[in-house]
N, C-alpha and C positions, 0 to 999 in steps of 0.2 A: 504494500500500500504506500502510495506517496503521501506526504504529509497533508493532512486536511486541516483547514483553519476555519473556525467559527467565531463570530464576533457579535457582541451585544453591548449596547450603551444605554444606561438608564440614569434618571435623576436620583439623588440621594433620598430614597423613599422606601422604608422597610416594608410597606404594604406590597411591594413588587416581589418580595422573596418567594412566595409560592410559584409565581410564573417563572422566575429564574430557576427554581428547583426543577420544574418541568423541562426547561431548556437544557440544563446540565445533565439530567438523567437521559433525555433523548439523545444527546451527543454521546453519552457513555454507552448507551445501547448500541448505537450505530458503530461505535469503536470496538465493540466486543468485550467491554469490561464485564467481568464476572458478576452476575446478579447478586451474589453474596456481598459484594463491595458497594452496592448502590446506597445502602443506609449510611455507611461510613463516608462516602462521597457527599451525599446530601447534607449530612451534619457538618462536615468540615467546610464545604463550600458556603453553606448558609452562614456559618460562624464567621468565615473570612469576609464575606460581603457585608455582614452586619458590622463587623469591626471597621471596615472601610467607610461605611455610612456614618456610624456613630462617632468613632474616634478620629478617622481621617478627615472626613468632610464635615464633621460637627453637625450632622443632621441638616445641613444647608441644602434645600431642594434645588438651588441654583447651581450647585456643584454636581459634577457627573461622576459616575462609576463606569469604567470601561473594562469589559471582560473579553479576553481573547483565549480561545481554547485551541491548542495545537495537538493533533493526534497523529501518531505514526504507528508502525507495526508493534512497537514495544511499550509505548507509554502515552499518557495523556497529561499535558501540561496546561494548567489553568492559571492565567495571569489576571489578577484583579487589581486595577489601578484606580486609586482615588486622587484627589487634588490636595491632600493634606501635606503637612510639613514633615511627616515621619515621626519616629520615636526612637528612643534608645533601648535596644533589646536587652541590654544588661540591667536596665532599671525595672524590668518587669518582675514582680515578686513571684517566687516559686509557689504555686497554689497547693502543692502537696505538703508544705511545711505547716506544722500545727497552728501557728499564729495566723495563717491565711485560710484555713479550712472553712471558716464560717463567713468569710467575706462574700458579698453578693456578686462581685465581678472579679475578673482577673484569671479566668480559666480558659478563655478562648484559644489562646495560642497553644496551651497545653493539650486541649481537646484536638485541635487541628493536627498537631504533631503526632498524636497517638493514632490517627486514622489515615494519614497519607504516608507515602513512601519517602517523601522529601518536602520540606517547607523552607522557602527562602524569601528574603526581602531584598528589594532593590530600591534605595532611596534616591530620588532624582529631584531636580529643581522644579519639575512639573507635578510631583506627587510621589506617592509610595506604591510600589508594586508588591503585591503578595503573590507568591508563586507556589502553587500546589502541584506536586508531581505524583502521579499514580502509575504504577506498573500495570500493564494490561494482563500480563501472564505471570 
C-alpha cells in the first residue's frame, strides 16, 4: 500500500468529538487496524484532541485543530495540531504518584501513552503537534 493521507480541520469545539471519533475509526478500519485496538485508538485520540482544544487552544472557537492521518502498510500516524504555545513535558506531574491520584486532571498524557505504540510532541511557532503512532500489525 502506498501511503494514504486523510485530513480534517475543525474549530476548537468539544461537541465535535463524536464525529471525529467516527472519522478516526473509519480511517482505522480502512487501514486494517485490528478491531481489538479500536477502543484504545478512540480513547487516546479523543484525549489528545481534547487536550489540544482545552489546553492548546484554550477553548477558543476561533482557533483551529488540524488533524492529519498518515497510513502505510505498517503503521498509522495521527498528527493533531493546535494553535497553542506548547508546554513543558517535564512539568507534567506523574499521575501515578500518591499525591496526584485524586486530582481531577493530569492523566491525559499518561492514558495516551498507555494505549498507543508511540507518543511524540513537536512544538512549533504555529502551534503544538501531538503525534500518535499505532502499529497496524
